[in-house]
N, C-alpha and C positions, 0 to 999 in steps of 0.2 A: 360587554364582551363575554362570550361564552367560554367556559373552561377549556373546551376542545380547541378553540381559536388561540387562546393564550398558550396552551401547551404546544400547538403546532408552530407558533411564532418563536417560542423559546427553543424548540428543537432546531428550527431553521437558523436562528442566530448562533447557536452553540454547536453546529454540525461538526462532527469530528473531534470535539473536545468536551471533556467533562469540566465541572467547576474547578477541580483541583488543578488540572492541566492549565486552564485559563489563568488561574491565580499565579501559577509558577511562571508562565510566560510574561505576565505583567511584572512580577518581581524581577525576573531576569532582565527585562528591558530597562527597568528602573535602575538596577545596579550597573548595567552596561553604560547607560547615559552618565551616571555619576563618575564611573571610572574613566570614561572618555574625557569628561571635563577636567578631571585631575591630571590626566596625561597631557592634555592641551596646555594646562597651566604650567606644568613642569617644563614642557618643551619651550614655552614662551619665556619662562624665567631663565632657563639655561641659555637660550639664544640671546636674550637681552644682556645677560651677564658676560657672555663671551665676546660681545662687541660686534657681532654679525648682524645686528638688527633683529627684527621679529618676522617670522614666517607666518603671514596672515592666512595662508592656505589652510593650516590646521583648523583655525577658527571658522573659516568659510565652510569647510566640510561639516564641522560640528553643528554650526548654526543651521545649515541646510537640512541636516537630518532632523534636528529638533523642530524646525519650521514646518517641514512636511508632516511630522507626527502630530503637532499641535493643530495644523490646519485640517487634516483629515479627521482627527478626533472632534474638533470643534464643529465641522460641517455635519458629521454623522450624528453628533449629540445635540446639534443646534444650540451651541453654547457660545454666546457672543464674546465672553471673556477669554475663552480658549482660542477663538479665531483671532482676536486682537493680539494675544500672545504670539500666535503663529505669524501674524503679519510683522510684528516687531522683530521676531527672530529672522524672518525672511529679509527684512530691510538690513539687519545687522550682517546677515550672510552676504548680501549683495555688496555692502560696504567693504567687507573683508575681501571679497573677490576683486573689487576694484583696487584696493590697497595692495593686494598681492600682485596683481597684474602690473601696477605701476612700479612696484619694486623690481620685478624680474625683467620688465621691458625697458626700464630706465625712464 
């Protein structure tokens, strides 16, 4: 591959963002996911201790966000492990949707 082709591809992949901005977006997304998980765990704990059962909707939302991120990343990077992780998260998300619907519909 010629140098000009490599530079053109790099510009196209990074359009609108420099490396620093890209790194910051990645770090922000990573922290957002961690904080989201902690909040889901805290809500689940409080709900379980209160005797009201568990709101599976929180986990359905969290898993669907993670599943879509893993699947898109895995497809774009052609990474089988990441795709498998996305499928596992999607299955968990679907399971939590079913559990949530069963709880609210009786």
